[in-house]
N, C-alpha and C positions, 0 to 999 in steps of 0.2 A: 401783234398776234392776237387774234380773237379767241375767246374761250369757246371751244367748238361744240358744246352741248346746248341743246334747247329742250324745253319741256316737252315739245311735241315729238321728240326723237323716239323711234321704236326702242322700247326698253330691252328687248332680248338682244337686239343688235348692239345696244349700249353695253350690256353686260359682257358680251363676247369681246368687245373692244376695250375693256378696262386697261388702263395704263397709257392710253393715248394722251389724254388731257393736254397740259401745257407742254409743248416741246421745248425744253430748255437747253440751249446750246451751252458750251463751256463758258462763254463770256470772259475770256482771259482779261479783257480790259477792266472788268469789274474787280477782279482779284488783284490786279497789279498794284493798286494803291495801298493795300493792307495785307499783302501776302506774307509779311514777316513782322515779327515783334521787334522791340527795341534790341533784343539780344541777337537778332538775325534769324531766329527760328520761326517757322510758320506757326501761326496760332492754332491751338487745339480747340476742339469743340465737342460738346456732349449733347446727345439726343436720347431722351427716354420716352418710350411708347408703352402705355399701360392700358390693358383691357380689364374691365370690372369682372367679367365672367371667365377670364383666362382661356384655356384651351383644354379640350377633353384629353386626358393623359394618354388614352389608347391611340389617339390620332396624332399626338404631338411628339412624344419621346421615341427615338429610334430604339430598336430592339438590341442593337449591338453598339459597342463603344469604339472610339477612335476616329481617325480621319476617313476611314473607308466604311463608315456607317451606312446602313441601308436606309435611305430617306423614308420617313414616315409619310402618311397620307398628307398631313398638313405641310410638312417641310418640302414636299415635292414642288410646291409653288415657288420656292426660291432655290431650286436645284442648281440654277445657273450661277449662283453665288456660293456654291458649296465650299470653296477654299477660303472664304472670307468671313465665316462666322463660326461660333462655338455654341452648342446647346449644352446646358448644364442640368444634370439630374440630382435630385435630393438637396436642393438649396431652399431655405425658407428662413423665417425669423423665429421659429419655435412658438408661434402664436396661434390662437384659435378665436373663433367668434363669427365665422362665416362672412356674410355681407358686411357686418360691422367691423371687420378687421381689414378689409381690402384697402382702406385708406392708408395703411401702414406700409404698403409696397415699397415706396422709395425712402421711407424713414426708418423702418424696423421697429417703430414705437407706436403703440396705440395712443390716440389723443388723450384718453382718460388716464393713461399711465405716464404721461410725459413729464410730470413734475419731478420724477426721479432721475431725469437725464439732463446733463448740462445744456444741451442744445434743444431741450424739449423734444418735440416730434418733428423737427425741421427735416424736410426731405432733401435728398442728395442734390437735386437740381438747384434748390435754393442755397445750399452750401456753396455750390459752384458759382451761383449768381453773385453771392457776397464777395467771393474771391475775384471774379471778373470785374465787378464794380462798374465804374464809369468808362471803362475801356471801349465800351460799345454804347449805342443809344439806349438799348434795352438790356439790362443785366440778364434777363431771361424772358422767353416768350412761351406762354402756355396756350396751346390750341387744343381743340377737340370737338366732339359732337355733343350737342345739347348741353346737359349739365356736367358731363364728364364723370369722373370717378373719384373725386376728392383726394388726389394723390400728391398734390403740391402744397407744402406748408412752410410758412416762414419761421424764423427763429422764435418768434413770440407766439407761435401756435395758431396763426391766422391762415385759413385756407385761401388759395388763389384759384378762382374759377377760370375755366378755359375760355378763350375767344372762339366762338363757334360760328361766327359770320365771316365768310371769306372776304367780303367787301370791306368789312371793318378792319380786318387784318391787313389787307392791301393798303388801305388808307393810312394806317399806322406806320407802314413801312416806307411808303413812297409819296404821299400827298402832303405838301407843306401847308401849314396854316397861314391864313392871311394876317396882315399886320394887326388888325383889331383882335383877332383870336389870340395872337401871340402876346399882346399887351394884357389881355384879360387873364391869360395863363400866368403871366409874370406877377400880376397883382394877387392872384390866388395863391401862388407859391409864397409870396412875401407875407401874406396874411397868415397862412398856415404856419410859417416859420415863427412869426411873432407869437402866435398862440402857444406853440411848443415851447418857446423860451419862457413864457409866463408859467406854464404848467411845470416845467422842470424846476424853476425857482421855488414854486409852491411845494413841490415834492421834497426839496432839500430841507425846508423848514420843518417838515413833518418827521424826517428820518429819526431824530433823537427821541421822539415821543412815542414810538411804536414798539410793540412787543415783537418777538421773533417771527410769528406767523404773518403779522401785518408788514414787517420789513420785507419778508419774502414776496408778498403781494406787490409791495412798492417796487422791489427790484424787477419783477416781471413787467410792471408798468413802465419803468424807466427804459427797460430793454425795448419795449414797443416804441417809446418815444425816439430812442436812438435809431431804430430801424426806419421810422418815418423820416427822420432828419437826413439819413443817408440817401433815401430815395429822392428827397427834395433837392439835395445837393447834386445828385446825378441829373435830375431834370433840368436844373439851372445850367449845368455845363453844356447840355445839348440843345437848349431852347433856341438859340440863334444859329445853330448849324443847319444848313440845308440838308434835306434827305436825299439819298441817291436817286438817280433817274431810273425809272422802271424799264426793264427790257421787254416788258409785255404790256399790252393794252390794259387799261383800268378794269379791274374786276367789279362789275356792277352788282348792286344788291338786288337779288331776284329770288323767287320762290323755287329753291332747289330741294331735291330729296337728300336725305342724309347720305345715301349711297353715292351721290354725285359729289358731295362736298369733301369726302375723305381724300381722294387723290388730289383735289385742288388745294386743300389745306396743306397737304404734304409738300406740294410744289412751292407754295408760298413760304413754308418753313425753310426749304432749301434756299430760296432767294434771300431770306433773312440772314442765313448763315453766309451765303455767297457775297452779299453786300456788306458783311460784317456789322449788320444792325444788331446782332446778338451772337453769342457763342454758346448759349445754353438754351435748348428748346425741349419742350415736352408735348406729347399728344395723348389725349385721353379718349377712350372708347367706353361709353356707358353701357349698363345692362339693358337700357331702354333703346338700344340701337335699332333703327327701323330696317326690317329685312323683307318686307312684302315684295320688293322688286326682285328678290332672289327666288321668289315663288316657294317660300317656305313659311313655317309658322313663326310664332313669337320666339325671338332669340332667347329671352329669359326662360320661357316655357320649354324650349328644346334643350336647354342646359340641364333641366331636370328630366332626363330622357328615360329613366328607369330601365336602362339597358335595352330598350325597345329598338330593334334594328331600323325601322323606318324613321324614327325620330333621330337616331344617331346619324343616319344618312343625311338628313336635313341639316343637322348641326354641323356636319362636315362641310356642307356647302357654304355655310356662313363663315366658318373658320378658314376655309380655303380662300374665301374672298378677303378676309382680314390679312392673311399671310401674303396674298398676291399684292395687296396694297403696300405692305411692308417691303416687298421686293421692289415695288415701284419707287419707294423712297430711296432704297439702296441704289437703284438705277440712276436716279437723279443726282445723288451725291457723287457717284462715279463720273457722270457726265460733266459735273461742275468741278471736277478735280479736287474734291473735298474729302473723299472717302477715307483715305489713309490718315488724315488728320482729324477725323471725326469718329468718336466712339459712340456706337448706337446700341442701346439696350431695348429689348422687347420682353414684356412679361406681364405678370399680374400678381396681385395680392391674394388671388383665389387659385388654389391648387386643383380642386375638383368641385365644380359648381354643383354637380348632382348630389354630392354628400356635404356640401358647404365646408369642405376641408380647406384649410389655409396652409397645409404642409405640402412639401414637394412641389414648389411653385414652378410653372413653366418659365424658364429664363433663357434668353438667347442674347449673345453679345456679338456685334459685327463691327468690322472696320478697325480704325485706330492704328493700322500698321502692325498689328499683332501677329504672332505665329499661332494661328487658330488651330484648335484641336479637334474639330468636328463634333463628336459627342463625348463630353467629358463627364464620366460617372463619378460623383463624389461619394464619400463614405456615407452609408445609410445607417450604420449602427449607432445607437444612443451613446453619447459620450465622445464620439468621433466625428459627428456631423459638423460641417462648416457653415457658419452663419452667412446668410446672404449679405448681411451688412459688411462682411469682409470684402466681398466683391465691390460693393459701393465705395468702401474706403479706398480700395486700389484704383478705382476709376477716378476718384478725386485726386489721388497722388499722380496718376497719369496726366491729369489735367494741369498739374503743376502745383498743387496745394501741399504745404508742409504740415501735415496733420498725422496723428498716430491712432485716432479712433473716430468712429462714426456709428451712431445708433447702437446696436448690440454687437458691434465688431469685437473680435477677440484677437485680431491681428490682420495682416494683409492676406490677400488670397494666394496662398503659396502654390496650389496646383497649377497655376497659370500666371506667368509674370506679365504685368502690365507696365513695366518700366520702359 
């Protein structure tokens, strides 16, 4: 199947036809080989979508609560999925800092404050990736537009940048390396493993000669070494295994607009889940997202709308597009028979970009076979608020992890069971 868009295509006709992109059938044959885990249960998957600038609260949150909520302007784009998602009001991490705090969306912890937490500022996707381990070729896949929004962090506090080139992502999923490339990769992994062995031995000899502060630094260093070793081991396990055959024609590297890449990257992430190349995926939308093709002004500039009606109208066009593409992702997951086994979260570390507020974050949870609540209004009063980390903790437990805390969690998410 050919990718149907060309640079010369009329842009207005393209925008009206959003969601056509790759027509992915269910491909039952792809699922048959790995539809069940060793215990006989279908594997579960996690997808997290984050936008740096979030959504204008007046257009995102419904006015009324419950399953019969009146869809807001933004949520009307996914009205067809009404029974399959929950929108949460008044969830956040209790943090501030504007743009400098957005990176904490999936961790609940600012990078500069991470020393006080056992897992540093590790994001929820990477916690799930550690648990998933070498069950799949890639413990996690991070995709997005341009530089993303810095929302994925390893246990050692290293940021994972997104893959923003659809051709590169396609090749990683479906194109096998030749013998020479495999041998070069094998030698590279062996060399890195030898270096890590030497570094670890050197670190051991230093341990008894260091003060408390330096021992803490050494511990952080060794954690990073262990993390790299785990990734090397996973790479070795999959090095000689052939990649799945792609059900679509190869995605070529060409000069596309950001607006064209979003649905295509979503389609490739669904294929990654469908072929069990990974069970954890993220997608990042930066504040520098290109919006000229929507015939509006700068996305970042529109987020500082000053409550001016014309600017809010333009911002709603951008946010409607973003939500429409999220609906496209849900469509694809349903077509691939993955939706009930996949928990999909959409949101941002920015609550209101106009005021640079990181409170009352826009958060939406879809799929996972849950009894969705429509619009769930959580307590707003100080002392009664529920940390967003509680929801992330529950999503990890839903994924199968036996853990009792994550980030700033105070418990599991009691208003909605994810068991």
